[in-house]
C-alpha positions as CSV (number, residue, x, y, z in Angstrom):
1,M,-21.9,-5.8,21.8
2,T,-19.1,-7.1,19.5
3,D,-15.7,-7.9,20.9
4,I,-13.6,-6.4,18.1
5,I,-14.4,-4.2,15.2
6,I,-11.8,-4.0,12.4
7,I,-11.9,-1.1,10.0
8,G,-10.3,-2.1,6.7
9,G,-10.3,-5.3,4.7
10,G,-6.8,-5.4,3.3
11,I,-4.2,-8.0,4.3
12,A,-3.7,-6.4,7.7
13,G,-7.4,-6.3,8.5
14,L,-8.1,-9.8,7.3
15,T,-5.1,-11.2,9.2
16,S,-6.3,-9.4,12.3
17,A,-9.7,-11.0,11.9
18,V,-8.3,-14.5,11.6
19,Y,-6.1,-14.2,14.7
20,A,-8.9,-12.6,16.8
21,L,-11.5,-15.2,15.7
22,R,-9.1,-18.0,16.6
23,T,-9.0,-16.8,20.2
24,G,-12.8,-17.0,20.3
25,K,-13.6,-13.3,19.9
26,S,-16.5,-12.0,17.9
27,V,-15.4,-9.8,15.0
28,I,-17.1,-7.4,12.6
29,L,-14.9,-6.2,9.7
30,F,-15.9,-3.1,7.7
31,E,-14.6,-2.6,4.1
32,R,-16.2,-0.2,1.7
33,K,-14.1,-1.2,-1.4
34,A,-12.4,-4.5,-2.4
35,Y,-11.2,-7.0,0.1
36,G,-7.4,-7.4,0.0
37,G,-6.6,-3.7,-0.5
38,Q,-4.0,-2.6,-3.0
39,I,-2.6,-6.1,-3.6
40,S,-6.0,-7.3,-5.0
41,Q,-5.1,-5.3,-8.2
42,S,-1.8,-7.1,-8.7
43,H,-1.9,-9.8,-11.4
44,A,1.0,-11.7,-9.8
45,V,2.5,-11.9,-6.3
46,E,5.9,-13.6,-5.9
47,N,7.2,-12.3,-2.6
48,Y,4.6,-13.7,-0.2
49,P,6.0,-16.7,1.8
50,G,4.6,-20.0,0.9
51,F,3.5,-19.0,-2.6
52,E,5.9,-19.2,-5.6
53,K,3.3,-17.2,-7.5
54,I,-0.3,-16.2,-6.8
55,S,-2.5,-13.4,-8.1
56,G,-3.3,-10.6,-5.7
57,A,-7.0,-11.3,-6.2
58,E,-6.6,-15.0,-5.3
59,L,-4.5,-14.2,-2.3
60,S,-7.1,-11.7,-1.1
61,M,-10.0,-14.1,-1.8
62,N,-8.3,-16.9,0.1
63,L,-7.7,-14.8,3.2
64,H,-11.3,-13.4,3.0
65,A,-12.6,-17.0,2.8
66,Q,-10.4,-18.0,5.8
67,A,-11.7,-15.2,8.0
68,K,-15.3,-16.0,6.9
69,A,-14.8,-19.7,7.8
70,F,-13.8,-18.7,11.3
71,G,-17.0,-16.7,11.7
72,C,-16.1,-13.1,10.7
73,E,-19.0,-10.9,10.0
74,F,-18.4,-8.5,7.0
75,K,-20.0,-5.1,6.5
76,N,-19.7,-3.0,3.3
77,E,-20.4,0.3,5.0
78,T,-18.6,3.6,5.2
79,I,-17.4,4.6,8.6
80,A,-18.5,8.2,9.5
81,K,-17.1,8.4,13.1
82,V,-15.5,6.3,15.8
83,V,-16.1,7.4,19.4
84,D,-13.6,6.3,22.1
85,G,-14.6,5.3,25.6
86,K,-14.8,2.1,27.7
87,T,-17.1,1.0,24.9
88,K,-16.1,2.0,21.4
89,R,-18.9,3.3,19.2
90,V,-18.5,3.0,15.4
91,I,-21.0,5.0,13.4
92,T,-21.5,4.2,9.8
93,N,-23.7,5.4,6.9
94,K,-26.1,2.6,7.8
95,G,-26.1,2.4,11.6
96,E,-24.2,2.3,14.8
97,Y,-22.2,-0.5,16.4
98,E,-20.5,-1.1,19.7
99,A,-17.3,-3.0,20.5
100,K,-14.8,-3.6,23.3
101,G,-11.9,-2.8,20.9
102,V,-11.2,-1.4,17.5
103,I,-8.4,-2.2,15.1
104,F,-7.7,0.4,12.4
105,A,-6.4,-1.3,9.3
106,L,-7.1,1.6,7.0
107,G,-4.3,1.0,4.5
108,A,-2.7,3.6,2.2
109,E,-3.0,4.3,-1.5
110,A,-0.2,4.9,-3.9
111,R,-0.1,8.6,-4.9
112,K,-1.4,8.8,-8.5
113,S,0.6,10.4,-11.4
114,G,-2.4,12.1,-13.0
115,L,-2.1,10.3,-16.3
116,E,-5.4,10.2,-18.1
117,N,-5.3,6.5,-18.7
118,E,-3.5,5.6,-15.4
119,K,-6.2,3.2,-14.2
120,D,-6.3,1.3,-17.5
121,L,-2.5,0.9,-17.4
122,I,-2.4,-1.0,-14.1
123,G,-1.5,-4.6,-15.0
124,R,-0.5,-3.6,-18.5
125,G,2.9,-2.1,-17.6
126,L,2.2,0.3,-14.8
127,S,3.1,-0.6,-11.2
128,Y,3.4,1.0,-7.9
129,C,5.8,-1.5,-6.5
130,A,9.1,-2.4,-8.2
131,V,10.0,-5.1,-5.6
132,C,6.6,-6.8,-6.3
133,D,6.5,-6.5,-10.1
134,G,10.0,-5.8,-11.3
135,N,10.8,-9.3,-12.2
136,F,8.1,-9.3,-14.9
137,F,10.2,-6.8,-16.8
138,R,13.5,-8.6,-16.6
139,G,15.7,-7.7,-19.7
140,R,13.4,-4.9,-20.8
141,D,13.5,-1.1,-20.7
142,V,11.6,0.5,-17.8
143,M,11.1,3.9,-16.2
144,V,10.8,4.9,-12.5
145,V,9.1,8.2,-11.5
146,G,10.1,9.9,-8.3
147,G,12.9,11.6,-6.4
148,G,13.0,10.1,-2.9
149,N,14.7,7.1,-1.4
150,T,12.1,4.7,-2.6
151,A,12.4,5.9,-6.3
152,V,16.2,5.6,-6.2
153,Q,16.1,2.2,-4.5
154,D,13.6,1.0,-7.0
155,A,15.9,2.2,-9.8
156,L,18.9,0.4,-8.3
157,Y,16.9,-2.8,-7.9
158,L,15.6,-2.7,-11.5
159,A,19.0,-1.8,-12.9
160,E,20.2,-5.3,-11.8
161,I,17.5,-7.1,-13.8
162,C,16.4,-4.7,-16.6
163,K,18.1,-3.8,-19.8
164,K,17.8,0.0,-19.2
165,V,16.3,2.1,-16.4
166,Y,15.2,5.7,-16.8
167,L,14.6,7.6,-13.5
168,T,12.4,10.7,-14.1
169,H,12.2,13.4,-11.5
170,R,10.5,16.8,-11.7
171,R,13.5,18.6,-10.1
172,S,17.2,18.7,-10.9
173,T,18.2,17.4,-7.5
174,F,17.0,14.3,-5.6
175,R,15.5,14.1,-2.1
176,A,17.1,10.7,-1.7
177,E,20.2,10.1,0.3
178,D,23.4,11.3,-1.5
179,K,25.0,7.8,-1.2
180,L,22.1,6.2,-2.9
181,V,22.1,8.8,-5.7
182,E,25.8,8.4,-6.2
183,K,25.5,4.6,-6.4
184,L,22.8,5.1,-9.0
185,R,25.0,7.4,-11.1
186,E,27.6,4.6,-11.3
187,K,25.1,2.3,-13.1
188,E,25.8,2.3,-16.8
189,N,22.3,1.2,-17.7
190,V,20.6,4.0,-15.8
191,E,19.7,7.4,-17.3
192,L,18.6,10.3,-15.1
193,V,15.8,12.3,-16.7
194,T,15.6,15.4,-14.5
195,D,13.5,18.5,-14.6
196,C,10.8,16.4,-16.3
197,V,7.2,15.4,-15.6
198,L,5.2,12.6,-17.0
199,V,2.8,13.7,-19.7
200,S,1.3,10.6,-21.3
201,A,1.7,6.9,-21.9
202,V,0.8,4.7,-24.9
203,A,-0.3,1.1,-24.5
204,A,-1.4,-1.2,-27.3
205,P,-2.4,-3.2,-25.4
206,I,0.6,-3.3,-23.1
207,L,2.8,-0.2,-22.4
208,K,4.9,0.8,-25.4
209,S,6.2,4.3,-24.5
210,V,5.8,7.3,-22.2
211,T,6.2,11.0,-23.0
212,V,7.9,13.4,-20.5
213,K,8.1,17.2,-20.6
214,N,11.0,19.3,-19.4
215,I,9.4,21.9,-17.1
216,K,12.1,24.4,-17.9
217,T,12.1,24.2,-21.7
218,D,8.7,22.7,-22.4
219,E,10.5,20.2,-24.7
220,E,8.7,16.9,-24.9
221,R,10.5,13.5,-25.3
222,E,9.0,10.1,-26.1
223,I,10.8,7.2,-24.4
224,A,10.1,3.6,-25.3
225,V,9.6,1.5,-22.2
226,N,7.5,-1.6,-21.3
227,G,7.4,-0.9,-17.5
228,L,6.5,2.3,-15.6
229,F,7.0,2.3,-11.9
230,L,5.5,5.2,-9.9
231,A,7.4,5.9,-6.7
232,I,5.9,9.3,-5.8
233,G,4.7,8.4,-2.3
234,Q,1.6,7.0,-0.6
235,V,-1.4,8.6,0.9
236,P,-2.6,6.9,4.1
237,A,-6.4,6.7,4.5
238,T,-6.5,8.3,7.9
239,K,-7.7,11.8,7.5
240,D,-11.3,11.0,8.6
241,F,-10.0,9.7,12.0
242,A,-7.6,12.5,13.0
243,D,-9.7,13.2,16.1
244,I,-9.0,9.7,17.5
245,L,-5.7,8.7,16.0
246,P,-2.3,10.4,16.5
247,L,-0.9,11.2,13.1
248,D,2.5,12.4,11.9
249,E,3.0,15.1,9.3
250,Y,2.3,12.7,6.5
251,G,-0.9,11.3,7.9
252,Y,0.5,8.0,9.2
253,V,-0.6,6.7,12.6
254,I,2.0,7.0,15.3
255,A,2.3,3.6,17.0
256,D,5.3,1.4,17.9
257,E,5.7,-2.3,17.1
258,T,3.0,-3.2,19.6
259,C,0.6,-1.4,17.2
260,K,-1.2,0.0,20.3
261,V,-2.7,3.5,20.1
262,S,-4.6,3.6,23.3
263,D,-6.6,1.3,25.5
264,G,-8.7,-0.8,23.2
265,I,-7.5,0.9,20.0
266,Y,-4.8,-0.6,17.8
267,V,-3.6,0.1,14.3
268,A,-2.2,-2.3,11.6
269,G,-0.8,-2.2,8.1
270,D,0.3,0.4,5.7
271,C,-1.4,3.3,7.6
272,R,1.0,2.8,10.5
273,K,4.3,4.8,10.7
274,K,7.1,2.4,10.0
275,L,10.1,1.7,7.8
276,V,8.8,-1.1,5.5
277,R,5.4,-1.5,3.9
278,Q,5.0,-4.9,2.3
279,L,2.4,-7.7,2.4
280,T,4.4,-9.5,5.0
281,T,4.7,-6.5,7.3
282,A,0.9,-5.8,6.9
283,A,0.2,-9.4,7.9
284,A,2.6,-9.1,10.8
285,D,0.9,-6.0,12.1
286,G,-2.4,-7.7,11.9
287,T,-1.1,-10.6,13.9
288,V,0.4,-8.3,16.6
289,A,-2.6,-6.0,16.9
290,A,-5.2,-8.8,17.2
291,T,-3.1,-10.8,19.6
292,L,-2.3,-8.0,22.0
293,L,-5.9,-6.6,21.8
294,C,-7.3,-10.0,22.6
295,E,-4.9,-10.3,25.6
296,E,-6.0,-6.8,26.7
297,L,-9.7,-7.7,26.5
298,G,-9.1,-11.0,28.4
299,E,-11.7,-13.8,28.6
């Protein structure tokens, strides 16, 4: 019997492990991919408190090492099912485990654009977070893809530091709030490229240009940019646990700031329904979930 099982080894999951272990609880953490989650792919992080600049991989490795030093047991296994009850049963592709409590730190993945070379472009001009990586393109031409609040806010942020910002959206109107769109239209260095979809991108070795196609005329246009920011949404990794977790229409776990789902079950990080998803909020969720779960479990 383990005290706490954590599903997910991103920033939220690893932070949960550190806090739970420091209270004397035994912890098993399951992660089937890379520790650190999405941020492990970022070549530089400049918005995490205490670090002027650190790579996402180094930050992830440091947190993993910290959890390991406190006694965390790590398992690279795929979770098949979690069964609720006074004792929680976690069934994986390799065995079955029991715990008094479970923290779901499943994370979310940025929705992909479908570009053939998208994976190769990461770290070479393509980013899923303007706030995280925008400063690396200061004074350059960049493009944001998307039509919601995040895309428009990203374009507004980038317009303050970049030479020119193209905002590409597949429709003629935006889903973002009207006030945000109007504010964006007032920016002289922003060009709205509507009714267009991303077709291809050229990097040699860093991003040089992208090609967009007008869905009404089929006309293609090549635009020279060094930065490409995709803001077309995220996909929470929760679908396999819909039987045990309450999900909203987008697949995010419904839980308030206590991160509690039900007795002995908590959620932390980007898979939780909330307003802001950043490294700091993932770490905060991990802290809250572990602390309150440990209090619930008692001595």
